[in-house]
N, C-alpha and C positions, 0 to 999 in steps of 0.2 A: 654517153648514150643519148640518142636524140629522143624527143618527146613522143614521136610516133611509135618507136619501139617500146617505150615505157607503157603507153596506152595498150599496145598489143599484148604485152606480157601480163598486164593487169587483167585483161579480159580472158586470157588463156589460163592463167595460173590461179588467180584469186588471191585472197589474203587470209591470214598473214603469210608472207613469203619473202624469200631472199632471191635475188638474182646477182650472180657474180660474173662480171664481164671479163672474159679471158683475154680479149684483145687489149683492154686497158691494163690488165695485169702484166701481159707481155711487154707492153710499152714501158711500164714502170721498171721492169727488170732491165730492159735495154738502156734506160736512162741511167740507172745505177752503174751498169757496166761501162757506159761511155765515160763517166767521171772517174771510176776506179781503175780502169785500164785492163788490158788483156792478161796481165800477170796476176791479177787479183781474182781468186775464185769466189763464187757466190753460193751461200748456203741458205735454204729456206727453212725456217723454224716452223714446223707444221702445226704447232699449238695455236698459231695465229689463225689458221683456217685449213683444217685437214680436208675440206671438200675440194680444194684446189689440187690436191696431191696427184690425182691421176692425169692431170693435164698441165704439168709443170713445163715451162719453156726449157729447151735443151741448154739454155745459158747456165742453168743451175748445175754446179759441180757436186754439191752435197745436200743432204736432207738431215736436219736435226730432229731426232726422235727422243722424247723425254719420259715415256711411260709405256707400260705393257699394252694399253689400249691403242696408243699411236702405232706401236709395232704391229698390232693386229690389222690396223688400217693399211699399213704398208704391205703386209702379206696379202690382204684381199685385193689391193689395188695392183699388185704385181710390179712394184717399182724395183729398180736395180738396187739390191741390198748392199752392194759394194759402195754405194753412195752414202749410206746411212752413217751418221755420227750418233752413236747411242749414248745419250746424255741423261741428265736427271739426277736430282739430289738423293733420291731414294731408290737404290738398286738392290734387289734381293738376290739371293743365290739363284732362284728360279728365273728371275728376269735375265740375269747374265747368261745362264745356261741356254735359255731360249734364244737370246740374241746371238749367242755363239753358234747355235744350230742353224740359225737363219743366215749365218755368214755375213753379218754386218761388217762394214768396211773399217770402222774405227770405234773404239770405246773411249769415253772420258772417265776420269777418276776424280771424284770430289772428296774422297776420304781414303784413309788407310784401309778401311774395310773394302772399299771398291777395288783397290789394288789386289787384295787377297782373293776376292771372289773372281776377278778377271784372270788372275794368274792361275788359280786352281782350275778354272774352266779350260784354259789353254793347255795346261799340262795334261789334263785328262783326255784331251783330243790330240795330244802329241803335236802341238802347233804353237805358234807365237802370235799374239795379237798386238797390233799397233795401238798405243794409248796416248791420249792427250791428258796431262794433269792440269786440273783447274786451279788457278790461283785466285783467292778471294780478293775482294776490293781492298787495295792496299791503303785506302784512306779511312779504314775503320772496320772493314770486314763485314760479313753476313753469314748466314747459314750455308751459303754456296761456296764450294771450293775449300782450299786450305791456305793457311797463311804461308808467306814466302819461305820462312825458315823450314817449314815442314816439306815444302816442295823441293827445296835445296837438298835436304837430307835424303829425300827419295831419289833424286838424281845422283847424289853421291853413292848411294847403295843400289843403284839400278841393276847391277850384275846379280843381285840376290833374287831378282824376279826372273826366273828362267822362262816363264811363259809370256813375258811382256817385253815389248820394245817401246820404250818411251820415246816418242817421235817429236813431241813438242808440247805446247801449252794451250790452254783454253782460258780466255779472259773476257768476262762480261759482267758489268757491275749494275746495270739497270737501264730502264727505258725512258723515253720521252725527254731526251736531252736536247734542249732548244739552242744551245750555244756550242760553237766549235771548241772553245777553250778546254772543257773537261775531256773531250774526246782526244784532242791533240795531246793533252797531258798523259792520258792513258797510253796512247801510241808511243810517246816518248819513253814511258816506263817499259813498255814491251821491248823497244829497241835497246834500252839499257840492260834489261834482263838477258836478252840474247847475247849481248857483248860480255856480260859478267859470267854467264854460263860457259862461254867458250874460254875465257881467260882464267877463271878460277876453278872450274870443274872439268875442263877439257870435254865439254859436252856441246854438241851442235844442235841447236833448236831448229829442226828441219821444217816443222809445221807450226803455224799459229792459227787458231780459230778465234776470231775476235768479233764480239757483238758491239756494234756502234751505239745502239740505243737511240738512233736518230729519231727526233720527234716528228709526229704527224699532227697537222693542224686540222682539227675537226670543225672549228667555228669561224675560220678566217675566210674572207672572200678571195684573198690572193694565196690560198693554201699551196697550190702547185708551185707558184713562184718562190714562196718562202722555203719550201722543202727542197727545191732544186738549188737554192742558194746554200742550204746546209751541206748538200753534196759537194758543191764547189769549194766551200770553205775547208773541208777536210780532205779533199781529193789528193792534194800533193803529198800530204803526210801518209795517207794510205798507200800511195805508190812507193813511197820511201820504204815502208815496212815490207812491201812485196818484193823489194830487192834484197832484203835480208833473210827472208824465209818464204816458204810456200804458204802464202797468206790466203785464208778463206774468211770473208766477211759474212757473218751470220745475222740475218734480220728476218722478222716476220711481219710486224705491223707496217713497217715502211714500204715493204713490197706490196702488201695486199690491200691496205686500207682503201685506196681510191677506187677499187674495182667493184665495191659492193653497193647494192640498193635494197632497202627494206621496205616492203609494201604493207600498209595497214589501212583498214577501212574505218571510216567514221560511222559509228553505230548509234550514237545519240548526241544530242546537243542541248544545252540548257544554260541559263544565266542565273548565278547566285550572287546577290549583292554586287551587281554591276560587273561581275567577272564572267566572261563567256567560256564555257567548258565544252570541249569535244571529247567524247569517249570513243576510243578506237579499239579494234579487236585484237590488237597486240599489247605491247607494254614493256616495262622494264625487265620482264622475264625473257624477252627476245632481244632487246635493243640496249646496247651499252656503249657510250662514248667515254673514253678516258678523259677525266677532268670534268665530266658533267655531274652536277649535283642538284637534285630537285628541280631539274629543268631550267636552271638559271642562265644557261647559254643556249643559243639557237644555232643548230647546224643547218646546212642547206636542205630544205624540204621542198619537194615539187608537188603541187596540188593538181590532181587529176579529177576533173569534174565528171560526175555521173550523168547529170543533165545540164546542158548548157543553158545559161541564163543571161538575158540581156541587161539585167539590172546591175547597178554598181553599188555594192554594199560591203565595203571593207571594214573589218573589225579585227581587234586583237583577240587571240584565242589562247587558252591554256589547254594543252593536249595531254590527256590522261589515258592510261592503259586500263586493262580490264581487271586488275588485281584489287583485292580488298585491303588496300593500304594507302595512306595519304602520301607515301613516298613514290607512288607510281605516276610520276609526272615526267613527260618526255620533253616538254618545252613550254615556256611561259611567254605570253605577250607576243605571239607570232601573228603577223598580219596576213589575213587571207580575204579574198574577195568572194562573197557568196559561198562560204563553207556550209555544206549541208550533209545530212545523213545520206550514206551511200557513196560519198566522194572517197577517193583514195589519196592517202598521203605517202609520198616516197621519200624516205630518209636516205641521204647520200653518204658516201665514204664509210660504208659499213662492212668493208671487205675483210677486216681483221678483228678478231677477238669477239666482236659483238655477237656473232652466231654461237660462240662457245662459252661466253662469260655470263650470259643472262641467267637468272634463276629459273631455269627451264621448266621445272615441274611445279613451281609454286601455284597453289590453288587448283592443281590438277587440270590446268588448261592445256590446249593442244600446242604441240611444237610446230614451227612453221615449215611450209614447203621450202625445199632448197633446190635451186637450179643454177646452171651455168649457161652462159651465152657466148657465142662467137659469130662473127659475120659469116664465116665459112660454114659452120654446122648448125646455126640457129640455136634454139633453146633446147636444153636437155634437163629433164627432171632427175635429180640425184636422190631426193628423198621426198616422199609424199607426207602429208600431215600425219603426225604421230599423236595419238590420243593417250594421255598419261593417266586416265582413270581406269585403265584395264589392269586388273590384278586377280590373282587366284584367291578364292574364298574358301574357308574351311568346309 
């Protein structure tokens, strides 16, 4: 996004606020599709940024939904429910019944309880639901999915579930994988499982939902180049799996991160023991970069001056939010020229998770304005400021 647009948005929307660039989002999706090929479907995990949901590129084949709240967003947004993969580690009977009534396209099962709930919901509706069974991380497991032996027993006894058609597997072990090696190892495991299921269980794995966990670089100057290199490194193996089954690659962070901008205004400046502090009207309740700890790394930050100054006064600044905790440090030792009260700082690459993972209501401060932008439609406000100090009193 160019500097003139950032200045315009700052004057129109104010701070604290987010702008998500839909054109950048679409370009990122197209880049992934270019490397993974036409036979590989793409799934957007909306937990990364549900505000993008109503404007997803048509390139997406699936939408991963992991909670009742996310399902509500889908209902209100009017998305094609047949695209939804209803996932999540905690599914209640009410959740499954509601998703069934919404006619979601696919369920995932992360436990034997999930299978029972999905099966019962299907039988009560005289139908059959397609299900992906999730296999936990084979290198040690986690609370997600089931160990391989359990999944094999489920497949062996698949005929006992009259309301379920087990169509394939779901495999995702974690995020921010910087190297191709662990991803290729996982894809090799998936290929091996597909072959063994056919040979040993007479079962065809028709579909695979796989989360790559590709890393996003928040603090590197050459982030785009590094991330494209990661796509290239795993592309041939992804295409191999797409020849074995109907493969859908599920990601959230990797798709959305580059499209986000967070605007926050400098409210106060001071110097304590030779350290220059700038207090902004946002903070860690709004802004979260994976891997950032106490502001020790510096993301790309664009400085928008409130009043142009001819002087040249560059200093290092520690940027702090509005919360009453010493942990609320956004970045340390950031060089700015003539940083003053009233200036706006724009934090880049905030399109994924940041808007959802911050401690939104800590200190009962306001929640930011959320907007989307495209060159075609301009700026659209999706959410005005929300004041969290409003509550009922006795």
